[in-house]
C-alpha positions in Angstrom: 0.0 0.0 0.0 1.4 3.4 -1.0 0.9 6.6 1.0 1.7 9.0 -1.8 1.3 12.5 -0.8 0.7 11.8 3.0 4.3 12.3 4.1 6.1 15.3 2.7 9.4 15.9 4.4 10.2 18.7 1.9 7.5 20.9 3.4 7.8 20.1 7.1 11.6 20.4 7.3 11.7 24.2 6.9 9.0 24.6 9.5 10.9 22.4 12.0 14.2 24.3 11.3 12.5 27.7 11.8 10.9 26.6 15.0 14.2 25.4 16.4 16.0 28.6 15.3 13.3 30.7 16.8 13.6 29.0 20.1 17.3 29.6 20.2 16.7 33.3 19.6 14.3 33.6 22.5 16.8 32.2 25.0 18.6 34.7 27.2 22.4 34.7 27.3 24.5 35.7 30.2 27.6 36.0 27.9 27.5 39.2 25.9 29.9 39.6 23.0 31.1 43.2 23.5 33.2 44.6 20.7 36.6 45.9 21.8 37.1 49.6 22.2 40.4 50.8 20.6 42.2 53.3 22.8 43.9 56.2 21.2 46.7 58.3 22.6 46.2 61.9 23.5 48.4 62.9 20.5 46.2 60.8 18.1 43.0 62.3 19.6 44.4 65.9 19.2 45.4 65.2 15.6 42.0 63.7 14.8 40.2 66.6 16.3 42.3 69.0 14.2 41.5 67.0 11.1 37.8 66.9 11.8 37.7 70.7 12.5 39.4 71.2 9.0 36.5 69.4 7.3 34.0 71.5 5.4 30.8 72.5 7.3 28.1 69.7 6.9 30.7 67.1 5.9 29.4 63.5 5.7 32.5 62.4 7.4 31.8 64.5 10.5 28.4 62.8 10.7 30.0 59.4 10.5 32.4 60.4 13.3 29.4 61.3 15.5 27.9 57.8 14.8 31.3 56.2 15.6 31.3 58.1 18.9 27.9 56.7 19.8 29.1 53.1 19.0 32.1 53.6 21.2 29.9 54.6 24.1 27.7 51.6 23.5 30.7 49.3 23.4 32.0 50.7 26.7 28.6 50.3 28.3 28.4 46.7 27.1 31.5 45.8 29.1 30.0 47.0 32.4 
């Protein structure tokens, strides 16, 4: 006796996989992967500040630097 069409592993496999992956995403983790924060010397910071000040008003790079500043603050907070 054939059960053609009753068992379709091709359709159920993705559902099982997504269920298992979803369960993993819901679990809390006590181990946070915090990115490292590169430390710059005072000389490097002064040079960078002078270079940023030399940029034209409204420069895209200065906006990117502001974003980078926020990411560094978040990385520092992650380590606490």
